[in-house]
All heavy atoms as atom14 arrays in JSON, in Angstrom:
{
  "sequence": "MKKLILAALAAAGAVFARKKLQESKAEQALWAEATDTLPKN",
  "atom14_mask": [
    [1, 1, 1, 1, 1, 1, 1, 1, 0, 0, 0, 0, 0, 0],
    [1, 1, 1, 1, 1, 1, 1, 1, 1, 0, 0, 0, 0, 0],
    [1, 1, 1, 1, 1, 1, 1, 1, 1, 0, 0, 0, 0, 0],
    [1, 1, 1, 1, 1, 1, 1, 1, 0, 0, 0, 0, 0, 0],
    [1, 1, 1, 1, 1, 1, 1, 1, 0, 0, 0, 0, 0, 0],
    [1, 1, 1, 1, 1, 1, 1, 1, 0, 0, 0, 0, 0, 0],
    [1, 1, 1, 1, 1, 0, 0, 0, 0, 0, 0, 0, 0, 0],
    [1, 1, 1, 1, 1, 0, 0, 0, 0, 0, 0, 0, 0, 0],
    [1, 1, 1, 1, 1, 1, 1, 1, 0, 0, 0, 0, 0, 0],
    [1, 1, 1, 1, 1, 0, 0, 0, 0, 0, 0, 0, 0, 0],
    [1, 1, 1, 1, 1, 0, 0, 0, 0, 0, 0, 0, 0, 0],
    [1, 1, 1, 1, 1, 0, 0, 0, 0, 0, 0, 0, 0, 0],
    [1, 1, 1, 1, 0, 0, 0, 0, 0, 0, 0, 0, 0, 0],
    [1, 1, 1, 1, 1, 0, 0, 0, 0, 0, 0, 0, 0, 0],
    [1, 1, 1, 1, 1, 1, 1, 0, 0, 0, 0, 0, 0, 0],
    [1, 1, 1, 1, 1, 1, 1, 1, 1, 1, 1, 0, 0, 0],
    [1, 1, 1, 1, 1, 0, 0, 0, 0, 0, 0, 0, 0, 0],
    [1, 1, 1, 1, 1, 1, 1, 1, 1, 1, 1, 0, 0, 0],
    [1, 1, 1, 1, 1, 1, 1, 1, 1, 0, 0, 0, 0, 0],
    [1, 1, 1, 1, 1, 1, 1, 1, 1, 0, 0, 0, 0, 0],
    [1, 1, 1, 1, 1, 1, 1, 1, 0, 0, 0, 0, 0, 0],
    [1, 1, 1, 1, 1, 1, 1, 1, 1, 0, 0, 0, 0, 0],
    [1, 1, 1, 1, 1, 1, 1, 1, 1, 0, 0, 0, 0, 0],
    [1, 1, 1, 1, 1, 1, 0, 0, 0, 0, 0, 0, 0, 0],
    [1, 1, 1, 1, 1, 1, 1, 1, 1, 0, 0, 0, 0, 0],
    [1, 1, 1, 1, 1, 0, 0, 0, 0, 0, 0, 0, 0, 0],
    [1, 1, 1, 1, 1, 1, 1, 1, 1, 0, 0, 0, 0, 0],
    [1, 1, 1, 1, 1, 1, 1, 1, 1, 0, 0, 0, 0, 0],
    [1, 1, 1, 1, 1, 0, 0, 0, 0, 0, 0, 0, 0, 0],
    [1, 1, 1, 1, 1, 1, 1, 1, 0, 0, 0, 0, 0, 0],
    [1, 1, 1, 1, 1, 1, 1, 1, 1, 1, 1, 1, 1, 1],
    [1, 1, 1, 1, 1, 0, 0, 0, 0, 0, 0, 0, 0, 0],
    [1, 1, 1, 1, 1, 1, 1, 1, 1, 0, 0, 0, 0, 0],
    [1, 1, 1, 1, 1, 0, 0, 0, 0, 0, 0, 0, 0, 0],
    [1, 1, 1, 1, 1, 1, 1, 0, 0, 0, 0, 0, 0, 0],
    [1, 1, 1, 1, 1, 1, 1, 1, 0, 0, 0, 0, 0, 0],
    [1, 1, 1, 1, 1, 1, 1, 0, 0, 0, 0, 0, 0, 0],
    [1, 1, 1, 1, 1, 1, 1, 1, 0, 0, 0, 0, 0, 0],
    [1, 1, 1, 1, 1, 1, 1, 0, 0, 0, 0, 0, 0, 0],
    [1, 1, 1, 1, 1, 1, 1, 1, 1, 0, 0, 0, 0, 0],
    [1, 1, 1, 1, 1, 1, 1, 1, 0, 0, 0, 0, 0, 0]
  ],
  "atom14_positions": [
    [[188.99, 86.1, 83.96], [190.15, 85.72, 84.76], [190.5, 84.25, 84.54], [191.67, 83.92, 84.44], [189.85, 86.0, 86.24], [191.02, 85.78, 87.14], [192.28, 87.02, 86.81], [193.43, 86.68, 88.06], [0.0, 0.0, 0.0], [0.0, 0.0, 0.0], [0.0, 0.0, 0.0], [0.0, 0.0, 0.0], [0.0, 0.0, 0.0], [0.0, 0.0, 0.0]],
    [[189.49, 83.39, 84.44], [189.74, 81.97, 84.23], [190.42, 81.73, 82.88], [191.28, 80.87, 82.77], [188.45, 81.17, 84.3], [187.9, 81.04, 85.7], [186.64, 80.19, 85.7], [186.04, 80.1, 87.09], [184.82, 79.3, 87.11], [0.0, 0.0, 0.0], [0.0, 0.0, 0.0], [0.0, 0.0, 0.0], [0.0, 0.0, 0.0], [0.0, 0.0, 0.0]],
    [[190.02, 82.52, 81.88], [190.62, 82.36, 80.55], [192.1, 82.73, 80.58], [192.92, 82.08, 79.92], [189.89, 83.23, 79.52], [188.52, 82.7, 79.17], [187.87, 83.57, 78.11], [186.48, 83.07, 77.8], [185.81, 83.91, 76.79], [0.0, 0.0, 0.0], [0.0, 0.0, 0.0], [0.0, 0.0, 0.0], [0.0, 0.0, 0.0], [0.0, 0.0, 0.0]],
    [[192.45, 83.75, 81.35], [193.84, 84.16, 81.46], [194.68, 83.07, 82.12], [195.78, 82.75, 81.66], [193.94, 85.47, 82.26], [195.33, 86.06, 82.42], [195.92, 86.41, 81.07], [195.27, 87.29, 83.3], [0.0, 0.0, 0.0], [0.0, 0.0, 0.0], [0.0, 0.0, 0.0], [0.0, 0.0, 0.0], [0.0, 0.0, 0.0], [0.0, 0.0, 0.0]],
    [[194.16, 82.49, 83.17], [194.86, 81.41, 83.87], [195.0, 80.21, 82.94], [196.06, 79.59, 82.86], [194.14, 81.03, 85.17], [194.24, 82.19, 86.16], [194.73, 79.77, 85.77], [193.39, 82.01, 87.42], [0.0, 0.0, 0.0], [0.0, 0.0, 0.0], [0.0, 0.0, 0.0], [0.0, 0.0, 0.0], [0.0, 0.0, 0.0], [0.0, 0.0, 0.0]],
    [[193.94, 79.87, 82.23], [193.98, 78.75, 81.3], [195.0, 78.99, 80.2], [195.77, 78.09, 79.84], [192.59, 78.53, 80.69], [192.43, 77.32, 79.78], [192.76, 76.04, 80.53], [191.02, 77.26, 79.23], [0.0, 0.0, 0.0], [0.0, 0.0, 0.0], [0.0, 0.0, 0.0], [0.0, 0.0, 0.0], [0.0, 0.0, 0.0], [0.0, 0.0, 0.0]],
    [[195.06, 80.2, 79.67], [196.03, 80.54, 78.63], [197.46, 80.44, 79.17], [198.36, 79.95, 78.48], [195.77, 81.93, 78.1], [0.0, 0.0, 0.0], [0.0, 0.0, 0.0], [0.0, 0.0, 0.0], [0.0, 0.0, 0.0], [0.0, 0.0, 0.0], [0.0, 0.0, 0.0], [0.0, 0.0, 0.0], [0.0, 0.0, 0.0], [0.0, 0.0, 0.0]],
    [[197.67, 80.9, 80.39], [199.0, 80.82, 81.0], [199.41, 79.37, 81.21], [200.56, 79.0, 80.95], [199.01, 81.57, 82.32], [0.0, 0.0, 0.0], [0.0, 0.0, 0.0], [0.0, 0.0, 0.0], [0.0, 0.0, 0.0], [0.0, 0.0, 0.0], [0.0, 0.0, 0.0], [0.0, 0.0, 0.0], [0.0, 0.0, 0.0], [0.0, 0.0, 0.0]],
    [[198.5, 78.54, 81.66], [198.8, 77.12, 81.85], [199.1, 76.43, 80.51], [200.0, 75.61, 80.43], [197.64, 76.41, 82.55], [197.48, 76.72, 84.03], [196.22, 76.07, 84.58], [198.69, 76.24, 84.81], [0.0, 0.0, 0.0], [0.0, 0.0, 0.0], [0.0, 0.0, 0.0], [0.0, 0.0, 0.0], [0.0, 0.0, 0.0], [0.0, 0.0, 0.0]],
    [[198.35, 76.78, 79.49], [198.57, 76.21, 78.17], [199.95, 76.61, 77.64], [200.67, 75.79, 77.07], [197.48, 76.64, 77.21], [0.0, 0.0, 0.0], [0.0, 0.0, 0.0], [0.0, 0.0, 0.0], [0.0, 0.0, 0.0], [0.0, 0.0, 0.0], [0.0, 0.0, 0.0], [0.0, 0.0, 0.0], [0.0, 0.0, 0.0], [0.0, 0.0, 0.0]],
    [[200.32, 77.86, 77.82], [201.62, 78.34, 77.37], [202.75, 77.64, 78.14], [203.74, 77.21, 77.54], [201.73, 79.84, 77.55], [0.0, 0.0, 0.0], [0.0, 0.0, 0.0], [0.0, 0.0, 0.0], [0.0, 0.0, 0.0], [0.0, 0.0, 0.0], [0.0, 0.0, 0.0], [0.0, 0.0, 0.0], [0.0, 0.0, 0.0], [0.0, 0.0, 0.0]],
    [[202.59, 77.49, 79.43], [203.6, 76.81, 80.24], [203.72, 75.35, 79.82], [204.83, 74.81, 79.73], [203.24, 76.91, 81.71], [0.0, 0.0, 0.0], [0.0, 0.0, 0.0], [0.0, 0.0, 0.0], [0.0, 0.0, 0.0], [0.0, 0.0, 0.0], [0.0, 0.0, 0.0], [0.0, 0.0, 0.0], [0.0, 0.0, 0.0], [0.0, 0.0, 0.0]],
    [[202.61, 74.71, 79.54], [202.62, 73.33, 79.07], [203.32, 73.2, 77.73], [204.07, 72.25, 77.5], [0.0, 0.0, 0.0], [0.0, 0.0, 0.0], [0.0, 0.0, 0.0], [0.0, 0.0, 0.0], [0.0, 0.0, 0.0], [0.0, 0.0, 0.0], [0.0, 0.0, 0.0], [0.0, 0.0, 0.0], [0.0, 0.0, 0.0], [0.0, 0.0, 0.0]],
    [[203.1, 74.14, 76.84], [203.74, 74.11, 75.52], [205.26, 74.28, 75.65], [206.02, 73.6, 74.98], [203.15, 75.18, 74.62], [0.0, 0.0, 0.0], [0.0, 0.0, 0.0], [0.0, 0.0, 0.0], [0.0, 0.0, 0.0], [0.0, 0.0, 0.0], [0.0, 0.0, 0.0], [0.0, 0.0, 0.0], [0.0, 0.0, 0.0], [0.0, 0.0, 0.0]],
    [[205.67, 75.19, 76.51], [207.11, 75.41, 76.72], [207.74, 74.16, 77.31], [208.81, 73.72, 76.88], [207.34, 76.63, 77.65], [208.8, 76.71, 78.09], [206.93, 77.91, 76.93], [0.0, 0.0, 0.0], [0.0, 0.0, 0.0], [0.0, 0.0, 0.0], [0.0, 0.0, 0.0], [0.0, 0.0, 0.0], [0.0, 0.0, 0.0], [0.0, 0.0, 0.0]],
    [[207.08, 73.55, 78.29], [207.59, 72.33, 78.91], [207.7, 71.21, 77.88], [208.7, 70.5, 77.82], [206.66, 71.92, 80.06], [207.07, 70.66, 80.75], [208.13, 70.68, 81.65], [206.41, 69.47, 80.52], [208.52, 69.51, 82.29], [206.79, 68.31, 81.15], [207.85, 68.33, 82.05], [0.0, 0.0, 0.0], [0.0, 0.0, 0.0], [0.0, 0.0, 0.0]],
    [[206.67, 71.03, 77.06], [206.67, 69.97, 76.06], [207.77, 70.2, 75.03], [208.46, 69.26, 74.62], [205.31, 69.89, 75.37], [0.0, 0.0, 0.0], [0.0, 0.0, 0.0], [0.0, 0.0, 0.0], [0.0, 0.0, 0.0], [0.0, 0.0, 0.0], [0.0, 0.0, 0.0], [0.0, 0.0, 0.0], [0.0, 0.0, 0.0], [0.0, 0.0, 0.0]],
    [[207.97, 71.44, 74.63], [209.02, 71.76, 73.65], [210.4, 71.46, 74.22], [211.27, 70.91, 73.54], [208.92, 73.22, 73.22], [209.9, 73.59, 72.17], [209.64, 74.98, 71.62], [210.59, 75.26, 70.56], [211.17, 76.42, 70.38], [210.86, 77.43, 71.16], [212.04, 76.6, 69.42], [0.0, 0.0, 0.0], [0.0, 0.0, 0.0], [0.0, 0.0, 0.0]],
    [[210.59, 71.81, 75.48], [211.88, 71.56, 76.13], [212.15, 70.06, 76.22], [213.25, 69.6, 75.92], [211.86, 72.18, 77.53], [213.16, 72.08, 78.26], [213.09, 72.77, 79.62], [214.37, 72.6, 80.39], [214.32, 73.19, 81.71], [0.0, 0.0, 0.0], [0.0, 0.0, 0.0], [0.0, 0.0, 0.0], [0.0, 0.0, 0.0], [0.0, 0.0, 0.0]],
    [[211.14, 69.29, 76.58], [211.3, 67.84, 76.67], [211.6, 67.23, 75.3], [212.41, 66.32, 75.17], [210.04, 67.18, 77.26], [209.92, 67.34, 78.74], [211.0, 66.55, 79.43], [210.88, 66.64, 80.92], [211.99, 65.96, 81.59], [0.0, 0.0, 0.0], [0.0, 0.0, 0.0], [0.0, 0.0, 0.0], [0.0, 0.0, 0.0], [0.0, 0.0, 0.0]],
    [[210.94, 67.75, 74.26], [211.16, 67.26, 72.9], [212.6, 67.53, 72.47], [213.25, 66.66, 71.89], [210.17, 67.91, 71.94], [210.25, 67.46, 70.49], [209.91, 65.98, 70.36], [209.3, 68.28, 69.63], [0.0, 0.0, 0.0], [0.0, 0.0, 0.0], [0.0, 0.0, 0.0], [0.0, 0.0, 0.0], [0.0, 0.0, 0.0], [0.0, 0.0, 0.0]],
    [[213.1, 68.72, 72.76], [214.47, 69.06, 72.4], [215.47, 68.18, 73.15], [216.47, 67.74, 72.59], [214.75, 70.53, 72.68], [214.07, 71.45, 71.7], [214.26, 72.92, 72.04], [214.57, 73.26, 73.17], [214.06, 73.77, 71.05], [0.0, 0.0, 0.0], [0.0, 0.0, 0.0], [0.0, 0.0, 0.0], [0.0, 0.0, 0.0], [0.0, 0.0, 0.0]],
    [[215.21, 67.93, 74.43], [216.09, 67.07, 75.21], [216.09, 65.65, 74.65], [217.13, 65.01, 74.58], [215.65, 67.04, 76.68], [215.94, 68.33, 77.42], [215.38, 68.32, 78.83], [214.74, 67.32, 79.23], [215.56, 69.32, 79.54], [0.0, 0.0, 0.0], [0.0, 0.0, 0.0], [0.0, 0.0, 0.0], [0.0, 0.0, 0.0], [0.0, 0.0, 0.0]],
    [[214.93, 65.19, 74.25], [214.81, 63.85, 73.68], [215.58, 63.74, 72.38], [216.28, 62.76, 72.13], [213.33, 63.51, 73.45], [213.21, 62.26, 72.83], [0.0, 0.0, 0.0], [0.0, 0.0, 0.0], [0.0, 0.0, 0.0], [0.0, 0.0, 0.0], [0.0, 0.0, 0.0], [0.0, 0.0, 0.0], [0.0, 0.0, 0.0], [0.0, 0.0, 0.0]],
    [[215.49, 64.77, 71.54], [216.22, 64.76, 70.26], [217.72, 64.77, 70.51], [218.47, 64.1, 69.82], [215.81, 65.95, 69.4], [214.47, 65.77, 68.73], [214.19, 66.92, 67.79], [212.86, 66.72, 67.08], [212.59, 67.81, 66.14], [0.0, 0.0, 0.0], [0.0, 0.0, 0.0], [0.0, 0.0, 0.0], [0.0, 0.0, 0.0], [0.0, 0.0, 0.0]],
    [[218.17, 65.55, 71.48], [219.59, 65.62, 71.8], [220.08, 64.26, 72.32], [221.15, 63.79, 71.93], [219.85, 66.7, 72.83], [0.0, 0.0, 0.0], [0.0, 0.0, 0.0], [0.0, 0.0, 0.0], [0.0, 0.0, 0.0], [0.0, 0.0, 0.0], [0.0, 0.0, 0.0], [0.0, 0.0, 0.0], [0.0, 0.0, 0.0], [0.0, 0.0, 0.0]],
    [[219.29, 63.63, 73.16], [219.64, 62.31, 73.69], [219.7, 61.28, 72.57], [220.62, 60.46, 72.51], [218.59, 61.89, 74.74], [218.85, 60.55, 75.38], [219.88, 60.58, 76.49], [220.21, 61.69, 76.96], [220.35, 59.51, 76.89], [0.0, 0.0, 0.0], [0.0, 0.0, 0.0], [0.0, 0.0, 0.0], [0.0, 0.0, 0.0], [0.0, 0.0, 0.0]],
    [[218.75, 61.34, 71.66], [218.71, 60.41, 70.54], [219.93, 60.61, 69.63], [220.54, 59.64, 69.18], [217.42, 60.6, 69.75], [217.21, 59.54, 68.69], [215.87, 59.7, 67.99], [215.25, 60.76, 68.08], [215.44, 58.67, 67.33], [0.0, 0.0, 0.0], [0.0, 0.0, 0.0], [0.0, 0.0, 0.0], [0.0, 0.0, 0.0], [0.0, 0.0, 0.0]],
    [[220.3, 61.86, 69.38], [221.46, 62.14, 68.55], [222.74, 61.65, 69.22], [223.63, 61.1, 68.55], [221.56, 63.64, 68.28], [0.0, 0.0, 0.0], [0.0, 0.0, 0.0], [0.0, 0.0, 0.0], [0.0, 0.0, 0.0], [0.0, 0.0, 0.0], [0.0, 0.0, 0.0], [0.0, 0.0, 0.0], [0.0, 0.0, 0.0], [0.0, 0.0, 0.0]],
    [[222.83, 61.8, 70.52], [224.0, 61.33, 71.26], [224.12, 59.81, 71.15], [225.19, 59.28, 70.87], [223.9, 61.76, 72.72], [225.06, 61.35, 73.62], [226.35, 62.01, 73.16], [224.76, 61.73, 75.05], [0.0, 0.0, 0.0], [0.0, 0.0, 0.0], [0.0, 0.0, 0.0], [0.0, 0.0, 0.0], [0.0, 0.0, 0.0], [0.0, 0.0, 0.0]],
    [[223.01, 59.11, 71.35], [223.03, 57.65, 71.24], [223.34, 57.21, 69.81], [224.04, 56.23, 69.59], [221.7, 57.05, 71.7], [221.68, 56.85, 73.18], [221.0, 57.58, 74.1], [222.39, 55.86, 73.93], [221.25, 57.12, 75.36], [222.08, 56.06, 75.29], [223.26, 54.84, 73.58], [222.62, 55.27, 76.29], [223.79, 54.04, 74.59], [223.48, 54.26, 75.92]],
    [[222.82, 57.91, 68.83], [223.09, 57.56, 67.44], [224.59, 57.7, 67.15], [225.17, 56.86, 66.46], [222.28, 58.45, 66.5], [0.0, 0.0, 0.0], [0.0, 0.0, 0.0], [0.0, 0.0, 0.0], [0.0, 0.0, 0.0], [0.0, 0.0, 0.0], [0.0, 0.0, 0.0], [0.0, 0.0, 0.0], [0.0, 0.0, 0.0], [0.0, 0.0, 0.0]],
    [[225.2, 58.74, 67.69], [226.63, 58.93, 67.48], [227.43, 57.87, 68.23], [228.41, 57.33, 67.7], [227.04, 60.32, 67.97], [228.49, 60.64, 67.73], [228.88, 62.01, 68.23], [227.99, 62.84, 68.48], [230.1, 62.24, 68.39], [0.0, 0.0, 0.0], [0.0, 0.0, 0.0], [0.0, 0.0, 0.0], [0.0, 0.0, 0.0], [0.0, 0.0, 0.0]],
    [[227.02, 57.56, 69.44], [227.76, 56.6, 70.26], [227.65, 55.18, 69.72], [228.57, 54.38, 69.87], [227.25, 56.65, 71.7], [0.0, 0.0, 0.0], [0.0, 0.0, 0.0], [0.0, 0.0, 0.0], [0.0, 0.0, 0.0], [0.0, 0.0, 0.0], [0.0, 0.0, 0.0], [0.0, 0.0, 0.0], [0.0, 0.0, 0.0], [0.0, 0.0, 0.0]],
    [[226.54, 54.85, 69.09], [226.33, 53.48, 68.62], [226.46, 53.37, 67.11], [226.1, 52.37, 66.53], [224.94, 52.98, 69.05], [223.95, 53.83, 68.48], [224.81, 52.95, 70.55], [0.0, 0.0, 0.0], [0.0, 0.0, 0.0], [0.0, 0.0, 0.0], [0.0, 0.0, 0.0], [0.0, 0.0, 0.0], [0.0, 0.0, 0.0], [0.0, 0.0, 0.0]],
    [[226.99, 54.42, 66.48], [227.17, 54.41, 65.03], [228.15, 53.31, 64.66], [229.16, 53.1, 65.32], [227.7, 55.76, 64.57], [227.48, 55.99, 63.09], [226.73, 55.22, 62.47], [228.06, 56.96, 62.57], [0.0, 0.0, 0.0], [0.0, 0.0, 0.0], [0.0, 0.0, 0.0], [0.0, 0.0, 0.0], [0.0, 0.0, 0.0], [0.0, 0.0, 0.0]],
    [[227.84, 52.59, 63.58], [228.74, 51.52, 63.13], [229.97, 52.12, 62.46], [229.91, 53.18, 61.86], [228.02, 50.58, 62.15], [227.55, 51.35, 61.06], [226.85, 49.89, 62.82], [0.0, 0.0, 0.0], [0.0, 0.0, 0.0], [0.0, 0.0, 0.0], [0.0, 0.0, 0.0], [0.0, 0.0, 0.0], [0.0, 0.0, 0.0], [0.0, 0.0, 0.0]],
    [[231.06, 51.42, 62.55], [232.3, 51.9, 61.93], [232.26, 51.62, 60.44], [231.74, 50.6, 59.99], [233.5, 51.17, 62.56], [233.75, 51.45, 64.02], [234.87, 50.56, 64.55], [234.13, 52.9, 64.22], [0.0, 0.0, 0.0], [0.0, 0.0, 0.0], [0.0, 0.0, 0.0], [0.0, 0.0, 0.0], [0.0, 0.0, 0.0], [0.0, 0.0, 0.0]],
    [[232.82, 52.51, 59.65], [232.86, 52.26, 58.2], [233.79, 51.09, 57.88], [234.82, 50.92, 58.53], [233.4, 53.57, 57.62], [233.98, 54.31, 58.74], [233.38, 53.78, 60.02], [0.0, 0.0, 0.0], [0.0, 0.0, 0.0], [0.0, 0.0, 0.0], [0.0, 0.0, 0.0], [0.0, 0.0, 0.0], [0.0, 0.0, 0.0], [0.0, 0.0, 0.0]],
    [[233.41, 50.3, 56.91], [234.22, 49.14, 56.53], [235.21, 49.55, 55.47], [234.85, 49.83, 54.33], [233.31, 48.02, 56.02], [232.42, 47.48, 57.1], [231.55, 46.36, 56.59], [230.66, 45.85, 57.7], [229.8, 44.78, 57.27], [0.0, 0.0, 0.0], [0.0, 0.0, 0.0], [0.0, 0.0, 0.0], [0.0, 0.0, 0.0], [0.0, 0.0, 0.0]],
    [[236.49, 49.61, 55.85], [237.55, 49.99, 54.9], [238.57, 48.89, 54.83], [238.98, 48.3, 55.73], [238.24, 51.3, 55.31], [237.34, 52.5, 55.09], [236.47, 52.45, 54.22], [237.55, 53.54, 55.85], [0.0, 0.0, 0.0], [0.0, 0.0, 0.0], [0.0, 0.0, 0.0], [0.0, 0.0, 0.0], [0.0, 0.0, 0.0], [0.0, 0.0, 0.0]]
  ]
}
């Protein structure tokens, strides 16, 4: 029973970490677009 609970907690932690990583990448992409330098023409 303890192994099942531990596996469930590990899976939940992995899902949470993946979601945070995706949010971070989206935030970084947004900032990169917002602060992108203008082309010199």
